[in-house]
C-alpha positions in Angstrom: 333.6 34.6 -110.1 336.3 36.5 -108.3 337.6 37.9 -111.6 334.2 39.0 -112.7 333.5 40.6 -109.4 336.7 42.6 -109.5 335.8 43.8 -113.0 332.3 44.8 -111.9 333.7 46.7 -108.9 336.2 48.4 -111.1 333.6 49.6 -113.5 331.2 50.6 -110.7 334.1 52.5 -109.0 334.8 54.5 -112.0 331.1 55.3 -112.5 331.0 56.3 -108.8 333.9 58.6 -109.3 332.1 60.5 -112.0 329.0 60.7 -109.9 331.0 62.0 -107.0 332.6 64.6 -109.2 329.1 65.8 -110.1 328.2 65.9 -106.4 331.2 68.1 -105.7 330.1 70.6 -108.3 326.6 70.5 -107.0 327.8 71.2 -103.4 329.9 74.0 -104.7 326.9 75.5 -106.5 324.9 75.5 -103.3 327.7 77.0 -101.1 330.4 79.0 -102.8 329.8 79.3 -106.6 329.3 82.8 -108.0 325.8 83.2 -109.5 327.2 83.9 -113.0 328.6 80.4 -113.1 325.1 78.8 -113.2 324.8 78.2 -117.0 328.3 76.6 -117.3 327.7 74.5 -114.2 324.4 73.2 -115.7 326.3 72.0 -118.7 329.1 70.4 -116.6 326.6 68.5 -114.4 324.6 67.4 -117.4 327.8 66.0 -119.0 328.9 64.2 -115.9 325.6 62.7 -115.0 324.8 61.6 -118.6 328.2 60.0 -118.8 327.8 58.1 -115.5 324.4 56.9 -116.6 325.5 55.7 -120.0 328.4 53.8 -118.4 326.1 52.2 -115.8 323.5 51.0 -118.3 326.1 49.7 -120.7 325.8 46.1 -122.1 329.1 45.3 -120.5 327.6 45.9 -117.0 324.6 43.9 -118.0 326.5 40.9 -119.1 328.6 40.9 -115.9 325.5 41.1 -113.8 323.8 38.3 -115.6 326.7 36.0 -115.2 327.3 36.9 -111.5 323.7 36.5 -110.6 324.0 32.8 -111.5 327.4 32.4 -109.8 326.3 34.0 -106.5 323.1 32.1 -106.1 324.6 29.8 -103.5 326.1 32.6 -101.4 324.5 33.9 -98.2 321.8 36.5 -98.9 323.7 38.9 -96.4 327.1 38.6 -97.9 328.7 41.6 -99.5 329.1 39.8 -102.8 325.5 38.6 -103.1 324.2 41.9 -102.0 326.3 43.9 -104.4 325.1 41.8 -107.4 321.5 41.8 -106.2 321.3 45.6 -105.5 323.2 46.5 -108.6 321.0 44.4 -110.8 317.9 46.0 -109.3 319.3 49.5 -110.0 320.5 48.5 -113.4 317.1 47.2 -114.5 315.6 50.5 -113.3 318.2 52.8 -114.8 318.1 50.9 -118.2 314.5 52.3 -118.7 315.7 56.0 -118.5 317.3 57.4 -121.7 320.6 59.3 -121.4 319.1 62.4 -122.9 316.5 62.5 -120.0 319.3 62.2 -117.4 321.2 65.2 -119.0 318.0 67.3 -119.4 317.2 66.8 -115.7 320.7 67.6 -114.6 320.7 70.8 -116.7 317.2 71.8 -115.7 317.8 71.4 -111.9 321.1 73.2 -112.0 319.4 76.2 -113.6 316.4 75.9 -111.4 318.5 76.0 -108.2 319.7 79.6 -108.7 316.3 80.7 -110.0 314.9 79.3 -106.8 317.4 81.1 -104.6 316.6 84.4 -106.3 312.8 83.7 -106.3 312.8 82.9 -102.6 314.9 85.9 -101.7 312.4 88.1 -103.6 309.3 86.1 -102.8 308.7 85.9 -106.5 307.1 82.6 -107.5 306.5 83.7 -111.2 310.4 83.8 -111.5 310.6 80.2 -110.5 307.5 78.8 -112.1 308.9 78.1 -115.7 311.7 76.2 -114.1 309.3 74.2 -111.9 307.1 73.5 -115.0 310.2 72.1 -116.8 311.0 69.9 -113.8 307.5 68.6 -113.5 307.4 67.8 -117.2 310.7 65.9 -117.0 309.5 64.0 -113.9 306.4 62.9 -115.8 308.6 61.7 -118.6 310.8 60.0 -116.1 307.8 58.2 -114.5 306.5 57.1 -117.9 310.0 55.7 -118.8 310.2 53.8 -115.5 306.7 52.5 -115.7 304.0 52.1 -113.0 300.9 50.0 -112.5 299.1 52.2 -109.9 299.5 55.9 -109.8 302.2 57.9 -111.6 303.7 58.9 -108.2 304.6 55.3 -107.6 307.4 55.4 -110.2 309.1 58.4 -108.5 308.5 57.4 -105.0 310.3 54.1 -105.7 313.5 56.1 -106.5 313.7 57.3 -102.9 311.8 54.5 -101.0 312.2 51.2 -102.9 309.1 49.1 -103.1 306.9 51.6 -101.3 303.6 52.5 -103.1 301.6 55.7 -103.0 298.6 53.9 -101.6 300.7 52.7 -98.7 301.9 56.2 -97.9 298.4 57.5 -98.2 297.2 54.9 -95.7 299.8 55.7 -93.2 299.2 59.4 -93.5 295.5 59.0 -93.1 296.2 57.1 -89.8 298.5 59.8 -88.7 295.9 62.6 -89.5 293.3 61.0 -87.3 295.7 61.1 -84.4 297.6 64.4 -85.0 294.8 66.8 -85.9 292.8 66.4 -82.6 296.1 66.5 -80.7 297.1 69.8 -82.4 293.7 71.2 -81.5 294.0 70.1 -77.9 297.4 71.6 -77.5 296.3 74.9 -79.2 293.7 75.3 -76.5 296.6 75.2 -74.0 299.0 77.2 -76.1 299.7 79.7 -73.4 301.2 77.0 -71.2 304.5 77.3 -73.1 306.3 80.5 -73.9 309.1 80.4 -76.4 309.9 84.1 -76.6 313.4 83.4 -75.2 314.4 81.7 -78.4 313.8 84.8 -80.4 316.2 87.1 -78.5 319.4 88.4 -80.0 321.8 85.5 -80.4 325.2 86.2 -81.9 325.5 84.3 -85.1 329.1 83.3 -84.7 328.5 82.0 -81.2 325.5 80.0 -82.5 327.7 78.6 -85.2 330.4 77.6 -82.7 327.9 76.0 -80.4 326.5 74.0 -83.2 330.0 72.7 -84.1 330.5 71.8 -80.4 327.3 69.7 -80.4 328.2 68.1 -83.8 331.6 67.1 -82.5 330.1 65.6 -79.3 327.6 63.6 -81.3 330.5 62.0 -83.0 330.7 63.9 -86.3 334.4 63.5 -87.3 335.7 66.9 -88.6 338.8 65.2 -89.9 336.3 63.5 -92.4 333.8 66.2 -92.9 332.9 69.9 -92.5 330.0 72.3 -92.1 329.2 75.3 -94.3 326.3 77.7 -94.8 323.6 77.3 -97.5 320.2 78.7 -98.4 318.7 75.3 -97.3 320.4 72.8 -94.9 321.5 69.6 -96.6 324.1 66.8 -96.4 326.2 65.4 -99.2 328.9 62.7 -99.2 331.8 62.3 -101.5 333.1 59.3 -99.6 333.0 58.0 -96.0 335.9 60.2 -95.4 334.5 63.4 -96.9 331.0 64.2 -95.7 329.6 67.7 -95.9 326.8 69.3 -93.9 325.3 72.7 -94.1 322.9 74.9 -92.0 321.7 78.4 -92.0 321.9 81.0 -89.1 319.5 83.7 -88.1 320.3 86.1 -85.3 316.8 86.1 -83.8 315.8 82.5 -84.4 317.9 80.3 -82.2 316.3 77.0 -83.1 317.2 77.3 -86.8 320.9 76.8 -86.9 321.2 74.3 -84.0 318.5 71.9 -84.9 319.5 72.2 -88.6 323.0 71.2 -87.6 321.8 68.3 -85.4 319.4 67.1 -88.2 322.1 67.1 -90.8 324.6 65.7 -88.4 322.3 62.6 -88.1 322.6 62.1 -91.8 326.4 62.7 -91.7 326.9 60.1 -89.0 325.1 57.6 -91.2 327.4 58.4 -94.1 330.6 58.4 -92.0 329.5 55.1 -90.4 329.2 53.2 -93.6 331.8 50.5 -94.0 334.8 51.6 -96.1 334.9 48.2 -97.8 331.6 49.3 -99.6 333.2 52.4 -101.0 332.8 53.1 -104.7 329.9 50.7 -105.0 326.1 51.1 -105.0 326.0 49.6 -101.4 327.9 52.6 -99.9 324.8 54.7 -99.2 321.8 54.5 -97.0 319.1 51.9 -97.5 316.6 54.6 -98.6 315.8 58.2 -98.0 313.3 57.2 -95.4 315.9 55.2 -93.5 318.3 58.1 -93.8 315.6 60.5 -92.5 315.0 58.3 -89.6 318.6 59.0 -88.5 318.4 62.7 -88.9 315.1 62.9 -87.1 316.2 60.6 -84.3 319.2 62.9 -83.5 317.2 66.0 -84.0 314.1 65.0 -81.9 314.6 62.0 -79.8 318.0 63.3 -78.7 318.2 67.0 -79.4 314.8 67.9 -78.2 314.9 65.7 -75.1 315.0 66.9 -71.5 318.2 64.9 -71.0 320.0 66.6 -73.9 319.3 70.0 -72.4 320.1 68.8 -68.9 323.6 68.5 -70.2 323.8 71.4 -72.6 321.8 74.2 -71.0 324.5 75.1 -68.5 326.9 75.4 -71.4 324.5 77.5 -73.4 324.0 79.9 -70.4 327.8 80.3 -70.4 327.7 81.3 -74.0 324.7 83.5 -73.8 324.5 84.7 -70.2 322.5 87.9 -71.0 319.9 86.3 -73.3 319.3 83.5 -70.8 319.5 85.4 -67.6 316.9 84.1 -65.2 315.9 81.3 -67.5 315.8 77.8 -65.9 316.3 74.4 -67.6 312.6 73.4 -67.6 311.6 76.7 -69.2 314.1 76.3 -71.9 313.2 72.7 -72.5 309.6 73.5 -72.9 310.3 76.5 -75.1 312.4 74.3 -77.4 309.4 72.0 -77.7 306.6 74.5 -78.1 303.9 73.3 -80.4 302.6 76.0 -82.6 301.6 75.8 -86.3 304.3 77.5 -88.3 305.0 78.4 -91.9 308.5 76.8 -92.2 308.7 73.0 -92.4 312.3 72.6 -91.2 311.5 74.6 -88.1 308.3 72.9 -87.3 307.7 71.2 -83.9 307.4 67.4 -83.7 303.6 67.4 -83.5 302.9 69.6 -86.6 305.8 68.6 -88.7 304.1 65.8 -90.5 301.2 68.1 -91.5 303.7 69.9 -93.7 304.6 66.6 -95.4 300.9 65.7 -96.0 300.5 69.0 -97.8 303.5 68.5 -100.1 302.6 64.8 -100.8 299.1 65.8 -102.0 300.3 68.7 -104.1 303.0 66.6 -105.8 300.4 64.1 -106.7 298.2 66.8 -108.1 301.1 68.3 -110.1 302.0 64.9 -111.7 298.4 64.0 -112.4 297.9 67.5 -113.8 295.0 68.2 -111.4 296.7 71.5 -110.4 297.9 74.2 -112.7 301.3 75.5 -111.6 300.1 79.1 -112.0 297.5 78.3 -109.2 300.0 76.5 -107.0 300.5 79.4 -104.4 296.7 79.5 -103.8 296.6 75.7 -103.6 299.5 75.7 -101.1 297.9 78.4 -99.0 294.5 76.6 -98.9 296.2 73.4 -97.7 298.2 75.3 -95.1 294.9 76.8 -93.7 293.2 73.4 -93.7 296.1 71.5 -92.0 297.7 74.2 -89.8 295.1 77.0 -89.6 297.6 79.6 -90.9 298.2 81.2 -94.3 301.7 82.4 -95.5 302.1 86.0 -95.9 304.2 85.5 -99.1 305.6 82.9 -101.4 309.0 82.8 -99.6 307.4 81.4 -96.5 305.0 79.4 -98.6 305.8 77.1 -101.5 309.3 78.6 -102.2 310.6 77.6 -98.8 312.0 74.2 -99.7 314.8 73.4 -102.1 313.6 70.0 -103.2 311.5 70.9 -106.3 314.3 73.0 -107.7 316.5 69.9 -107.2 314.0 67.8 -109.3 313.2 65.5 -106.3 309.5 65.0 -106.7 308.5 61.9 -104.7 311.0 62.7 -101.9 308.8 64.5 -99.3 307.0 61.4 -98.0 310.4 60.1 -96.7 310.5 62.8 -94.1 307.4 61.5 -92.4 308.3 57.9 -93.0 311.7 58.6 -91.4 310.0 60.4 -88.5 308.0 57.3 -87.8 310.9 55.0 -88.1 313.1 57.2 -85.8 310.9 56.3 -82.9 310.8 52.6 -83.8 314.6 52.5 -84.0 315.1 54.5 -80.8 312.7 52.3 -78.9 314.6 49.2 -79.9 317.9 50.9 -78.9 316.3 51.6 -75.5 315.1 48.0 -75.1 318.7 46.8 -75.7 320.4 49.6 -73.8 318.1 51.1 -71.1 320.9 53.5 -69.9 320.7 55.6 -73.0 318.6 58.4 -71.5 321.0 58.7 -68.5 323.9 58.6 -70.8 322.5 61.5 -72.9 322.1 63.5 -69.7 325.8 63.2 -69.2 326.6 64.1 -72.8 327.6 60.5 -73.6 326.3 59.8 -77.2 328.7 57.1 -78.1 326.6 54.1 -76.9 323.6 55.2 -79.0 325.8 56.0 -82.0 327.5 52.7 -81.7 324.2 50.9 -81.6 323.1 52.7 -84.7 326.4 51.9 -86.3 326.1 48.2 -85.6 322.4 47.8 -86.5 321.9 50.3 -89.4 325.0 52.0 -90.8 327.0 48.8 -91.2 324.6 47.4 -93.8 324.6 50.3 -96.2 322.2 49.6 -99.0 322.3 45.9 -98.8 318.8 45.5 -97.7 315.4 47.1 -98.7 313.9 49.5 -96.2 311.3 46.9 -95.2 313.9 44.2 -94.8 316.1 46.5 -92.6 313.2 47.6 -90.4 312.2 44.0 -89.8 315.8 43.0 -89.0 316.4 45.9 -86.5 313.0 46.1 -84.8 311.3 42.7 -85.5 308.3 44.5 -86.8 307.1 46.5 -89.8 306.8 50.3 -90.3 304.0 51.5 -88.0 302.7 54.9 -86.9 301.7 53.7 -83.5 305.1 54.0 -81.7 305.4 57.6 -82.9 301.8 58.5 -81.8 302.4 57.0 -78.4 305.7 58.9 -78.0 304.1 62.2 -79.1 301.1 61.8 -76.8 303.3 61.0 -73.8 305.8 63.7 -74.3 303.5 66.5 -75.2 300.8 65.3 -72.7 303.5 66.0 -70.0 304.5 69.4 -71.4 301.0 70.7 -71.9 299.2 68.8 -69.1 296.8 67.0 -71.4 
């Protein structure tokens, strides 16, 4: 068995190296690559991803897995060896259904679509992006058909990001959330004058914002010897190894929340990646359990920590030192309430905790309509705006603040958006469990001591990598299943206090 395991790990490591090389090229495209390099980069990514896929679905890998599944039957379910074989076999069976040419076509299409999206967003010109989106939707439909599904076509793509989750389950959870959130949004809107966030739209020097964000990341525990932060059109995190994790954010002079909360959010992803066990490197286990679990970490740090009163009890005096003129006469409570103002907004990544999930409902419904061909892509801006009005009571002035605001469709990731809401719910469940075991966490945050919380997350979530399914991990950590109730209780308590409801 040991010899076969070594051979499997060697082959998987070589495949991972090729995938990582593709990730480096993708990161470069989103940060520093000159626009004229797009066509060549598309071919490069297509070659690398097609090669990695072909190597992974080879008969040699299949034979090794078949033999090792028999030989690891007696091992503990939690062991690295049994988990590696189990998880790799699951991925292998899925990837075997996808032809190499489809992998290459998707890589090429998304590389070309990214720069088209950047230009279209800058010009608020959806027709420029529409042909690329059509190509990506068509390829995703072919991907879903290749993977197979029994319910809705969305199931096949959702499973790529949230294993074993079904569209019907997501719809049920979202319906439960809607019944709670929509009345709460209306109640808060009636008290909207209770909180003023004008102070966040003053003139904040971009370099000072950047430096403050780095300071916060460092204190959270992000290791800059093993990572870095850069700027991009849309914040994201990518990992080339546990010792090379990259985050990005974007900075606006008159929108203070954007850069900081973008950094904290991506920092949550990065702590997960840096916290994975090195022994899992170059194997399928060296990544998050799912995109929903990953989002639970970014949303936990962004909201449960970064938007907490305790966080600003510690950081507000420092912020006043950096921006004395902008925050002159502003006290802690005023700033805390401003940072948590609830107001329907156009941009998802800048949305408050109460309205954020409404943005996800919209995207989830539109993605299903696109895949089931219930919505013409030429009519998508109108469909988007209609749902914005239904859910948030506002209508985008242009496509840049409407359907062009997110990078995900240009990246080919249809089926991804529900993980943001699922992660938001899980962030509260995980945080509540951490509080149950370490009641001192809020007081520690007030002192800028984030290590106890980070260590708890490391020991309960990061350490497992992808060994368990999302449902298995949630049950192990919290003793319960995914539920919207803890999030609803948290939101009602926090914003009932802020708005006097």
